[in-house]
C-alpha positions, 0 to 999 in steps of 0.5 A, spaced: 809 401 468 809 402 476 807 408 480 810 410 486 805 413 491 805 417 497 800 419 501 801 424 507 795 423 512 794 429 517 789 430 523 788 431 530 784 426 533 790 421 532 784 415 534 780 416 527 786 417 523 788 410 525 782 407 524 781 411 517 789 408 515 787 401 517 782 401 512 785 403 507 791 397 508 787 392 509 783 394 501 791 396 499 791 388 501 785 386 498 787 390 491 794 387 490 797 392 493 803 392 498 802 399 503 808 400 508 805 405 513 811 411 517 808 415 524 811 421 523 812 426 530 806 429 533 807 437 533 805 440 538 803 448 538 802 452 544 798 458 545 798 463 551 793 467 551 792 473 557 785 473 560 784 480 562 788 486 558 788 491 563 792 490 570 792 482 571 798 479 567 798 473 571 792 470 569 793 467 563 790 462 559 794 456 555 792 452 550 795 448 545 794 444 537 796 437 536 796 434 529 797 427 528 801 425 521 802 418 517 805 417 511 803 411 506 806 408 501 805 404 495 808 401 489 802 399 483 800 399 476 795 403 473 789 400 474 790 398 481 792 406 482 786 408 480 782 403 484 785 405 490 784 413 489 777 411 488 776 407 494 780 413 497 775 419 494 769 415 496 772 414 503 768 418 509 775 421 512 771 429 513 777 430 518 783 428 515 787 432 511 791 427 505 796 429 500 797 425 493 804 425 491 805 420 484 812 418 481 814 413 476 818 408 476 
């Protein structure tokens, strides 16, 4: 039975996200999976904060929070998928958030 797996990776650091995704793609090729990667739009959240709450309304600080997202798809049997997920669990990705979804084909 073939299992279609979708892994969505999110991070604030685009370089670290790309490096981890490249290592995941290389490992997927080693265990004979055919991965495909989709780059999604980055999300920018901007915040404006008043420096002084009393008189100086024109004095403001502006901040932005940028989130980068990439999605990886692959099809494989149960053993290949399990091996890949064990590798993903053992990989050192403390600053990356990932979500996994499965679909049986």
